[in-house]
C-alpha positions as CSV (number, residue, x, y, z in Angstrom):
1,X,22.1,24.3,3.8
2,X,18.8,26.1,4.2
3,X,17.6,27.1,7.6
4,X,15.1,24.5,9.0
5,X,12.5,27.3,9.6
6,X,12.6,28.2,6.0
7,X,12.0,24.7,4.6
8,X,9.6,23.5,7.3
9,X,6.4,24.6,5.4
10,X,7.8,23.2,2.1
11,X,8.4,19.8,3.8
12,X,5.0,20.0,5.5
13,X,3.3,20.2,2.1
14,X,4.3,16.7,1.4
15,X,4.5,15.2,4.9
16,X,1.1,16.5,5.6
17,X,-0.1,14.6,2.5
18,X,1.3,11.3,3.9
19,X,4.9,11.4,2.7
20,X,7.6,9.9,4.9
21,X,10.8,12.0,5.2
22,X,14.0,10.1,4.5
23,X,16.6,11.9,6.4
24,X,19.6,9.6,6.1
25,X,21.3,7.3,3.5
26,X,20.3,4.3,5.6
27,X,16.6,5.3,5.5
28,X,16.8,5.8,1.7
29,X,18.4,2.3,1.3
30,X,15.8,0.7,3.5
31,X,12.9,2.4,1.6
32,X,14.2,1.5,-1.8
33,X,15.6,-2.0,-1.2
34,X,12.9,-3.3,1.1
35,X,9.8,-1.8,-0.5
36,X,7.5,-4.3,-2.1
37,X,5.2,-2.9,-4.7
38,X,5.5,0.7,-5.7
39,X,7.4,3.6,-4.0
40,X,7.4,7.2,-4.9
41,X,10.5,9.3,-4.0
42,X,10.1,13.0,-4.3
43,X,13.2,15.2,-4.3
44,X,11.8,18.4,-2.8
45,X,13.4,21.8,-3.3
46,X,13.0,25.5,-2.4
47,X,12.8,26.5,-6.0
48,X,9.7,28.1,-7.5
49,X,9.0,25.2,-9.8
50,X,8.8,22.9,-6.8
51,X,6.4,25.2,-5.0
52,X,4.2,26.1,-8.0
53,X,4.3,22.9,-10.0
54,X,5.9,19.9,-8.5
55,X,4.4,19.7,-5.0
56,X,0.9,20.6,-6.1
57,X,1.2,18.2,-9.1
58,X,2.4,15.3,-7.0
59,X,-0.4,15.8,-4.5
60,X,-2.9,16.0,-7.3
61,X,-1.6,12.8,-8.8
62,X,-2.6,10.9,-5.7
63,X,-6.3,11.6,-5.9
64,X,-7.0,8.7,-8.3
65,X,-7.6,5.0,-7.5
66,X,-4.1,3.9,-8.6
67,X,-1.2,5.3,-6.7
68,X,2.1,4.2,-5.1
69,X,1.9,2.2,-2.0
70,X,4.8,4.0,-0.3
71,X,5.3,7.8,-0.4
72,X,8.7,9.2,0.6
73,X,10.6,12.5,0.2
74,X,14.1,13.9,0.6
75,X,14.9,17.6,0.5
76,X,17.7,19.0,-1.7
77,X,20.0,21.4,0.1
78,X,18.8,20.2,3.5
79,X,18.9,16.4,3.7
80,X,22.2,16.4,1.7
81,X,23.4,12.8,2.4
82,X,19.9,11.3,2.0
83,X,19.5,13.1,-1.4
84,X,22.9,11.9,-2.5
85,X,22.0,8.3,-1.7
86,X,18.6,8.6,-3.4
87,X,20.3,9.9,-6.5
88,X,22.4,6.7,-6.7
89,X,19.1,4.9,-7.3
90,X,18.1,7.4,-10.0
91,X,21.0,6.5,-12.3
92,X,21.4,6.9,-15.3
93,X,19.6,10.2,-14.7
94,X,21.8,13.1,-13.6
95,X,21.1,14.9,-10.3
96,X,18.0,17.0,-10.6
97,X,16.1,19.1,-8.1
98,X,13.2,18.9,-7.9
99,X,12.5,15.4,-9.3
100,X,10.2,12.5,-8.9
101,X,11.0,8.8,-9.0
102,X,8.7,5.9,-9.2
103,X,10.0,2.4,-8.2
104,X,8.4,-0.9,-8.5
105,X,9.9,-3.7,-6.3
106,X,13.1,-1.7,-5.9
107,X,13.5,-0.9,-9.7
108,X,13.3,2.6,-11.1
109,X,10.4,2.5,-13.6
110,X,9.6,6.3,-14.1
111,X,11.5,9.5,-13.5
112,X,10.6,13.2,-13.9
113,X,13.6,15.5,-14.1
114,X,13.6,19.2,-13.4
115,X,13.2,20.0,-17.1
116,X,10.0,18.0,-17.1
117,X,8.8,20.1,-14.1
118,X,9.8,23.6,-14.8
119,X,7.7,25.4,-17.3
120,X,4.9,22.8,-16.9
121,X,1.8,23.0,-14.8
122,X,0.8,21.1,-11.7
123,X,-1.9,19.4,-13.9
124,X,0.6,18.3,-16.5
125,X,2.9,16.8,-13.8
126,X,-0.1,15.1,-12.2
127,X,-1.2,13.6,-15.6
128,X,2.3,12.4,-16.3
129,X,2.5,10.6,-12.9
130,X,-1.1,9.2,-13.2
131,X,-0.1,7.6,-16.5
132,X,2.9,6.0,-14.7
133,X,0.7,4.9,-11.8
134,X,-1.8,3.3,-14.2
135,X,1.0,1.4,-15.8
136,X,3.0,0.3,-12.7
137,X,0.7,0.5,-9.7
């Protein structure tokens, strides 16, 4: 577990952009099972690729006309039980932090794993997500 004061600014990057934190397995279940339309679930992380690529790329992806109706986030290494529950919905993909999942009516339709994020740029991540939004949102 990371100290709350360490991760607070990293969480704020997404919550300040309109993302709802999912802090428990029940909140994850409710978000995925009861969402109508599109839902983005971002698995946030303390790693450099989350800071330099993933969070900026996710925020950049939301600037267009088409975007998910619901924005949520869990934090790996902090919201342990919520992350574990979210990962059940990401199957068959293995656990990956950071990662980004797009659901439509409760079904996983697009997923970015860590290997898609690290080594890329925020712009590349945003473009990948925008393509998914254009198809599913």
